[in-house]
BADORO-666637 format. One record per residue (C-alpha): residue in three letters; x, z, y. Coordinates in nm, 4 decimals, decimal comma. Each point is the difference from the previous one (the first is absolute). Layout:
<recs>
 res       c1       c3       c2
 ALA        X        Z        Y
...
</recs>
This chain:
<recs>
 res       c1       c3       c2
 MET  11,3150  10,6700   9,0899
 LYS  -0,1994   0,2571  -0,1830
 GLU  -0,3748   0,0141   0,0018
 THR  -0,1804   0,2437   0,2230
 VAL  -0,0079   0,3547  -0,1296
 PRO  -0,2134   0,2818   0,1291
 SER   0,1642   0,3072   0,1580
 SER  -0,1351   0,3367   0,1009
 ARG   0,2839   0,0618   0,2501
 PRO  -0,1207   0,0095   0,3521
 ALA   0,0893  -0,2763   0,2366
 GLU   0,2670   0,1064   0,2551
 ALA  -0,2306  -0,1560   0,2564
 GLU  -0,2589   0,2753  -0,0195
 THR   0,2045   0,2327   0,2028
 SER   0,0880  -0,2538   0,2771
 ALA  -0,3304  -0,0214   0,1913
 ALA   0,1855  -0,1178   0,3209
 LYS   0,1006  -0,3275  -0,1553
 PRO  -0,2294  -0,3003   0,0008
 VAL  -0,1487  -0,0617  -0,3502
 PHE  -0,0125  -0,3634  -0,1087
 ALA  -0,1866  -0,1259  -0,3159
 ILE   0,0326  -0,3288  -0,1623
 LEU  -0,3525  -0,0755  -0,1451
 THR  -0,0317  -0,1858  -0,3246
 ILE  -0,2346  -0,0298  -0,3058
 ASP  -0,0177   0,2190  -0,3025
 ASP   0,1291  -0,1498  -0,3414
 ASP  -0,0891   0,1376  -0,3406
 VAL   0,3461  -0,0865  -0,1391
 GLN   0,2488   0,0626   0,2774
 LEU  -0,2153   0,2286   0,2179
 PHE   0,0276  -0,2280   0,3164
 ARG   0,0437  -0,3710   0,0725
 GLY   0,2095  -0,1732   0,2435
 ASN   0,3583  -0,1143   0,0705
 ARG   0,1995   0,3071  -0,1041
 THR   0,3232  -0,1320   0,1463
 ASN  -0,1764  -0,0366   0,3376
 PHE  -0,1489   0,3394  -0,0263
 THR   0,3346   0,1684  -0,0709
 ASP   0,1553  -0,1862   0,2971
 LEU  -0,2788   0,1271   0,2255
 LEU   0,0291   0,3546  -0,1280
 ALA   0,3782   0,0015   0,0670
 THR  -0,0382  -0,1433   0,3522
 GLY  -0,2750   0,2557   0,0724
 GLU   0,2181   0,2937  -0,1042
 ARG   0,2887  -0,1420   0,2098
 MET  -0,2265  -0,0303   0,3003
 GLY  -0,1428   0,3516  -0,0243
 PHE  -0,3332  -0,0578  -0,1790
 ILE  -0,1606   0,1650  -0,2983
 SER  -0,0780  -0,3138  -0,2189
 TYR  -0,1715  -0,0485  -0,3250
 VAL  -0,2112  -0,2438  -0,2010
 VAL  -0,3667   0,0919  -0,0473
 THR  -0,2797  -0,1760  -0,1876
 VAL  -0,3475  -0,0690   0,1171
 ARG  -0,1542   0,2557  -0,2315
 ASN   0,2474   0,2765   0,0906
 LEU  -0,0200  -0,0413   0,3715
 LYS  -0,2715   0,2422   0,1040
 PRO   0,0223   0,0262   0,3734
 SER  -0,2282   0,3042   0,0285
 ARG   0,2653   0,2162  -0,1848
 PRO   0,3224   0,1305   0,1467
 ARG   0,2045  -0,1055  -0,3051
 VAL   0,0073  -0,3029  -0,2136
 ILE   0,1610  -0,0990  -0,3315
 GLY   0,2610  -0,2733   0,0695
 TYR   0,3242  -0,1449  -0,1418
 THR   0,3582  -0,0100   0,1198
 PHE   0,3143  -0,1533  -0,1541
 HIS   0,2878   0,2142  -0,0994
 SER   0,2985  -0,2455  -0,0059
 GLY   0,2414   0,2452  -0,1639
 GLU  -0,2289   0,0304  -0,3047
 ASP  -0,1225  -0,3631   0,0454
 MET  -0,3684   0,1057  -0,0406
 TRP  -0,3304   0,0265   0,1785
 VAL  -0,1091   0,3637   0,0534
 LYS  -0,3648   0,0988   0,0444
 SER  -0,0536   0,2915   0,2395
 TRP  -0,2115   0,1552   0,2656
 PHE   0,0430  -0,1176   0,3684
 PRO  -0,1609   0,0663   0,3331
 ARG  -0,2881  -0,2277   0,1041
 PRO   0,1430  -0,2987   0,1746
 ASP   0,0095  -0,0673   0,3759
 ILE   0,0627  -0,3764  -0,0558
 VAL  -0,1384  -0,2105  -0,2941
 TYR   0,1706  -0,3340  -0,0708
 ASN  -0,2195  -0,2196  -0,2209
 ARG   0,2071  -0,1721  -0,2709
 ILE  -0,2794  -0,0609  -0,2594
 PRO   0,1576  -0,2981  -0,1686
 GLN  -0,2936  -0,2050  -0,1193
 ARG  -0,3058  -0,1487   0,1748
 GLU  -0,2101   0,0733  -0,3011
 ASP   0,1000   0,3643   0,0190
 GLU  -0,0752   0,0232   0,3610
 ARG  -0,3511  -0,1471  -0,0563
 GLN  -0,1094   0,2680  -0,2434
 PRO  -0,2864   0,2034   0,1474
 TYR   0,1682   0,3420  -0,0256
 VAL   0,3159  -0,1441   0,1665
 ARG  -0,1968  -0,1586   0,2862
 LYS  -0,1866   0,3266   0,0486
 LYS   0,3289   0,2040   0,0219
 LEU   0,1599  -0,2492   0,2353
 ALA  -0,3076   0,0146   0,2338
 ALA   0,0155   0,3805  -0,0126
 LEU   0,3674   0,0121   0,0856
 ALA  -0,0476  -0,2405   0,2914
 LYS  -0,2525   0,2452   0,1466
 HIS   0,1788   0,3230  -0,0714
 PRO   0,0994   0,1960   0,3135
 ASN   0,3141   0,1665  -0,1403
 LEU   0,1782  -0,3040  -0,1394
 VAL   0,0841  -0,3582   0,0865
 LEU  -0,0350  -0,2972  -0,2294
 PHE   0,1614  -0,3370   0,0598
 ASN  -0,0204  -0,3392  -0,1621
 ARG  -0,3296   0,0873  -0,1477
 ARG  -0,0695  -0,3204  -0,1881
 PHE   0,1207  -0,3417  -0,1326
 PHE  -0,0699  -0,3041   0,2182
 ASN  -0,2451  -0,2716  -0,1044
 LYS   0,1344  -0,3535   0,0887
 TRP  -0,3257  -0,1214   0,1463
 SER  -0,0417   0,3127   0,2194
 LEU   0,3654  -0,0533   0,1197
 PHE  -0,0538  -0,3527   0,1238
 LYS  -0,3241   0,1051   0,1674
 TRP   0,1720   0,2843   0,1833
 VAL   0,2927  -0,2198   0,1147
 ARG  -0,2320  -0,2874   0,1171
 THR  -0,1981   0,2397   0,2218
 SER   0,2774   0,0332   0,2514
 ARG   0,1142  -0,2869   0,2273
 SER   0,3553   0,1271  -0,0259
 THR   0,0191  -0,0320  -0,3736
 ARG  -0,2437  -0,2589  -0,1096
 ARG   0,2411  -0,2839   0,0481
 TYR   0,2188   0,1313  -0,2831
 VAL  -0,2691  -0,0395  -0,2646
 PRO  -0,0187  -0,3242  -0,2048
 GLU  -0,3690  -0,1264  -0,0325
 THR  -0,1625   0,2286  -0,2546
 ARG  -0,3437  -0,0089  -0,1585
 ARG  -0,1752   0,1957  -0,2787
 LEU  -0,0082  -0,2209  -0,3154
 THR  -0,3782   0,0102  -0,0388
 GLY  -0,0319  -0,3567  -0,1477
 ARG   0,1334  -0,3471  -0,0419
 ALA  -0,0847  -0,0943   0,3574
 VAL   0,2408   0,2562   0,1372
 LEU   0,2881  -0,1478  -0,2032
 THR  -0,0962  -0,3542   0,0761
 GLY  -0,0119   0,0605   0,3806
 LEU   0,3407   0,1634   0,0011
 LEU   0,1578  -0,2846  -0,2006
 LYS  -0,1327  -0,2442   0,2509
 ARG   0,2002   0,1764   0,2736
 HIS   0,3056   0,1218  -0,1915
 PRO   0,2036  -0,1680  -0,2814
 LEU   0,0839   0,3369  -0,1437
 VAL  -0,2450   0,2956  -0,0601
 TYR   0,0698   0,3431  -0,1493
 LEU  -0,2722   0,1840  -0,1924
 LYS   0,0621   0,3766  -0,0097
 PRO  -0,1850   0,2933  -0,1722
 VAL  -0,0913   0,2460   0,2812
 ARG   0,1373   0,2974  -0,1942
 GLY   0,2870  -0,1810  -0,1693
 LYS   0,3317   0,1557  -0,0923
 ALA   0,3496  -0,1578  -0,0495
 GLY  -0,1393  -0,3491   0,0383
 VAL  -0,1904  -0,0054  -0,3279
 GLY  -0,3009  -0,2304   0,0278
 ILE   0,1125  -0,1796   0,3083
 MET  -0,0826  -0,3768  -0,0090
 THR   0,1308  -0,2917   0,1973
 VAL  -0,1772  -0,3397   0,0394
 ARG   0,2030  -0,2879   0,1246
 VAL  -0,1508  -0,3391   0,0917
 GLN   0,2190  -0,3026  -0,1018
 PRO  -0,2203  -0,3047   0,0811
 GLU   0,2578  -0,2573  -0,1265
 LYS  -0,0291   0,1412  -0,3614
 HIS  -0,2383  -0,0989  -0,2733
 LEU  -0,0978   0,3808  -0,0282
 PRO   0,0133   0,0868   0,3644
 TYR  -0,0807   0,3786  -0,0186
 ARG   0,2814   0,2292  -0,1308
 LEU  -0,1139   0,3463  -0,0838
 GLN   0,2599   0,2736  -0,0770
 ILE  -0,1033   0,3484  -0,1212
 GLN   0,2393   0,2943   0,0014
 GLU  -0,0352   0,2046  -0,3162
 GLU   0,1686   0,3192  -0,1175
 LYS   0,2832  -0,1895  -0,1681
 GLY   0,0309  -0,3294   0,1912
 THR  -0,1890  -0,2797   0,1670
 ARG  -0,2481  -0,2375  -0,1595
 THR  -0,0585  -0,3491   0,1492
 TYR  -0,3027  -0,2266  -0,0220
 HIS  -0,0531  -0,3487   0,1342
 CYS  -0,3590  -0,0949   0,0849
 ALA  -0,1613  -0,3366   0,0794
 THR  -0,2910   0,1100   0,2005
 LEU  -0,1185   0,2992   0,2198
 PRO  -0,2700   0,0938  -0,2497
 LYS   0,2636   0,0233  -0,2810
 LEU   0,2230   0,2013   0,2347
 TRP  -0,2717   0,2375   0,0923
 SER  -0,1040   0,0547  -0,3604
 ARG   0,3592   0,1233  -0,0837
 VAL   0,0243   0,2111   0,3150
 HIS  -0,3376   0,1576  -0,0640
 ARG   0,0836   0,0874  -0,3598
 GLN   0,3201   0,1735   0,1318
 THR  -0,1966   0,2074   0,2688
 GLN  -0,2665   0,0994  -0,2479
 SER   0,2544   0,1211  -0,2553
 ALA   0,1860   0,1939   0,2814
 GLY  -0,3265   0,1875   0,0662
 GLU   0,0530   0,0375   0,3784
 PRO  -0,0592  -0,1932   0,3179
 TYR   0,2526  -0,2588   0,1218
 ILE   0,0982  -0,1357   0,3448
 ALA   0,1083  -0,3515   0,0662
 GLN   0,2710  -0,0521   0,2575
 GLN   0,1831  -0,2763   0,1683
 GLY   0,3377  -0,0558  -0,1580
 ILE   0,3029   0,0349   0,2251
 THR   0,3105  -0,2176  -0,0582
 LEU   0,2729   0,2783   0,0197
 ALA   0,3492  -0,0508   0,1298
 ALA   0,2295  -0,0414  -0,3024
 ALA   0,3586   0,0717  -0,0674
 SER   0,1639  -0,2342  -0,2593
 GLY  -0,3343  -0,1375  -0,0848
 ARG  -0,1590   0,3471  -0,0652
 PRO  -0,2718   0,1318   0,2281
 PHE   0,0423   0,3570   0,1296
 ASP  -0,2122   0,2445   0,1742
 LEU   0,0673   0,3295   0,1737
 ARG  -0,1095   0,3539  -0,0923
 ALA  -0,0151   0,2421   0,2898
 LEU  -0,0411   0,3726  -0,0290
 VAL  -0,1559   0,1726   0,2985
 GLN  -0,0323   0,3699   0,0153
 LYS  -0,1012   0,2681   0,2577
 ASN   0,2896   0,1800   0,1573
 GLN   0,0488   0,3591   0,1302
 PHE  -0,2117  -0,0684   0,2966
 GLY  -0,2907  -0,1444  -0,1976
 GLN   0,0758  -0,3555   0,1084
 TRP   0,0343  -0,3100  -0,2184
 GLU   0,3577  -0,1155  -0,0437
 LEU   0,1763  -0,2582  -0,2169
 THR   0,1973   0,1665  -0,2764
 GLY   0,1372  -0,3288  -0,1416
 ILE  -0,0596  -0,3547  -0,1022
 GLY   0,1058  -0,1580  -0,3346
 ALA  -0,0212  -0,3523  -0,1229
 ARG  -0,1333  -0,1178  -0,3340
 VAL   0,0931  -0,3455  -0,1341
 ALA  -0,2376  -0,1711  -0,2471
 GLY   0,1143  -0,0574  -0,3564
 ASN   0,0307  -0,3589  -0,1343
 THR  -0,3403  -0,0219  -0,1482
 SER  -0,1872   0,2861   0,1661
 ILE  -0,2869  -0,0579   0,2573
 THR   0,0900   0,3338   0,1684
 THR   0,3244   0,1722   0,1053
 HIS  -0,0373   0,3093  -0,2198
 VAL   0,3384   0,1046  -0,1334
 PRO  -0,1250   0,0728  -0,3585
 ARG  -0,1062  -0,3695  -0,0102
 GLY   0,3470  -0,1361   0,0442
 GLY   0,0219   0,0488   0,3772
 TYR   0,2891   0,1740   0,1637
 ILE   0,0843   0,2134   0,3054
 ASP   0,2097  -0,1343   0,2819
 ASP   0,0796   0,0739   0,3674
 PRO  -0,2843  -0,1259   0,2254
 GLU   0,2167  -0,0803   0,3033
 LYS   0,2434  -0,2013  -0,2130
 LEU  -0,2861  -0,2035  -0,1601
 LEU  -0,1579  -0,0653   0,3377
 ALA   0,3396  -0,1095   0,1428
 SER   0,0447  -0,2396  -0,2897
 VAL  -0,3154  -0,1736   0,0800
 PHE  -0,0320   0,0225   0,3821
 GLY   0,3543   0,0767   0,1271
 GLN   0,1366   0,3210   0,1289
 GLU  -0,1477   0,0224   0,3464
 LYS  -0,3577  -0,1077  -0,0893
 ALA   0,0115   0,2342  -0,3076
 ARG   0,0855   0,2938   0,2166
 HIS  -0,3003  -0,0593   0,2251
 MET  -0,2177  -0,0569  -0,3027
 PHE   0,1061   0,3274  -0,1613
 GLU  -0,0974   0,1876   0,3033
 LYS  -0,3362  -0,1778   0,0076
 VAL  -0,0466   0,1031  -0,3708
 LYS   0,0688   0,3688   0,0971
 ASP  -0,2442  -0,0164   0,2996
 THR  -0,2660  -0,1599  -0,2214
 ALA   0,0263   0,2681  -0,2690
 LEU  -0,0535   0,2823   0,2479
 LYS  -0,2963  -0,1800   0,1595
 LEU  -0,1540  -0,0515  -0,3428
 ALA   0,0478   0,3580  -0,1043
 ARG  -0,1671   0,1368   0,3116
 GLN  -0,2928  -0,2425  -0,0432
 ILE  -0,0451   0,0827  -0,3749
 GLU   0,0064   0,3694   0,0515
 ARG  -0,2473  -0,0214   0,2925
 SER  -0,2412  -0,2120  -0,2014
 SER   0,0366   0,2070  -0,3251
 LYS  -0,1191   0,3086   0,1853
 THR   0,2345   0,2167  -0,2111
 ARG   0,3270   0,1761   0,0691
 MET   0,2976  -0,2096  -0,1062
 GLY   0,3580   0,1005  -0,0314
 GLU   0,1558  -0,3042  -0,1405
 MET  -0,0766  -0,3541  -0,1352
 SER   0,1931  -0,2843  -0,1281
 MET  -0,0878  -0,3605   0,0790
 ASP   0,0851  -0,3481  -0,1128
 LEU   0,0615  -0,2443   0,2761
 GLY   0,1114  -0,3582  -0,0170
 VAL   0,1802  -0,2425   0,2402
 ASP  -0,1043  -0,3615  -0,0520
 THR   0,2321  -0,3024   0,0438
 LEU  -0,0897  -0,0174   0,3692
 GLY   0,0853   0,3613   0,0684
 GLN  -0,3599   0,1362   0,0196
 VAL  -0,0432   0,3552  -0,1318
 TRP  -0,2940   0,0611  -0,2496
 PHE  -0,1570   0,3143  -0,1368
 PHE  -0,0776  -0,0045  -0,3756
 GLU  -0,0558   0,3529  -0,1161
 ALA   0,0457   0,3709   0,0768
 ASN   0,0293   0,2928  -0,2513
 SER  -0,0860   0,3584   0,0786
 LYS   0,1972   0,1194  -0,3045
 PRO   0,3381  -0,1697   0,0668
 MET   0,2212  -0,0395  -0,2964
 LYS   0,3680   0,1114   0,0157
 PHE   0,2246  -0,2328   0,1995
 ASP   0,3091  -0,0796  -0,1876
 GLU   0,2166  -0,0391   0,3155
 PRO   0,1774   0,3379   0,0204
 HIS  -0,0014   0,0284   0,3806
 ILE  -0,3833  -0,0564   0,0080
 ARG  -0,0523   0,2291  -0,2840
 SER   0,1865   0,3031   0,1416
 LYS  -0,1724  -0,0416   0,3425
 SER  -0,3425  -0,0430  -0,1615
 LEU   0,0219   0,3384  -0,1676
 GLU   0,0936   0,1752   0,3118
 ARG  -0,2718  -0,1634   0,2089
 ILE  -0,2579   0,1421  -0,2421
 PHE   0,1056   0,3523   0,0867
 GLN   0,0654  -0,0703   0,3722
 TYR  -0,3596  -0,1158   0,0319
 SER  -0,1234   0,2878  -0,2194
 LEU   0,1774   0,2524   0,2308
 TYR  -0,1683  -0,1644   0,3014
 LEU  -0,3396   0,0428  -0,1767
 TYR   0,0735   0,3630  -0,0901
 ARG   0,1008   0,0931   0,3450
 LYS  -0,2981  -0,1605   0,1476
 THR  -0,2351   0,1934  -0,2327
 GLN   0,1871   0,3230   0,0610
 GLN  -0,0188  -0,0480   0,3848
 LYS  -0,3761  -0,0370  -0,0362
 ARG   0,0046   0,3549  -0,1570
 GLY   0,2031   0,1367   0,2918
 VAL   0,3442   0,0057  -0,1727
 LYS   0,2841  -0,0787   0,2409
 PHE   0,3233  -0,1774  -0,0970
 GLY   0,3236   0,0700   0,1770
</recs>
């Protein structure tokens, strides 16, 4: 794929004011003009065109909502290149700023706040989630709190000691972590000479330490949290159901549909790698069929009921998270687990879901983005007195 090239030719979109205008928001880049998953962006633009939208990629600096036109980028597949051009101001803005540190920059936060208040456009998925906030939100509702493992802020040794007294396995997670880097597990093995086993997931593998005492364990944990430079949470470890000795968890994608209601788009399963403490595929994990895995552990009939329970749980959680976040959400992915007794647990949610590799989930997820965007567009147009046939 060729790098982005500027073009002075006008976007075809400028003459089609009747179409809804959809912008994928990302961050500027000095080398390649904008950041983000370009494959995902090209898939979105192609889906938008097919569904009757004017779609383009726009950067935070170029999106000036007070102006009728903005500079954006579109992909010309015949020439295999990104083209820079003028587009109409968007009706709908879909936030795909790829990194937390980008989203935390003052000028980006200021722009996102302005977009959220703007009367002539609608922004959704305004910000990344914070793990501690997520667990607080889910715990505030009686209908969802039972899905949350015991979770505390890791403020000192006493927090870790208390959890280890109640749970033989504890996870320690950075609140803004990504792809599992920096996650630690502590397992208590009282029969061993060095009873505390600490594992730390790093960029290129997992490091294991064996500690004789809690002070020594805490010293190593504290060193890791200090080097990470961000707060951690401590969480009850769950013994997940396992297939052929490998634990697996479930990744659900929930999105708003054409009626503005949460709907399950799909569920995939991620099976842990041999030495990994998480189920991330880049760490040796692999993708499998969730119903097949559940049936291999619990039997066909129980697995069917369990799968329905997982779907229902995902929707309950999505509604509660959006309500508590006080921002407009259009989609989120979430990591759920089923333990060896069949209990469903909530581990994490992501407001910027990565692409699902399962083709049937992927194609439906792209369409849902524009179905929901059309719902938002019609709602704002109706407020202005525009009628739809």
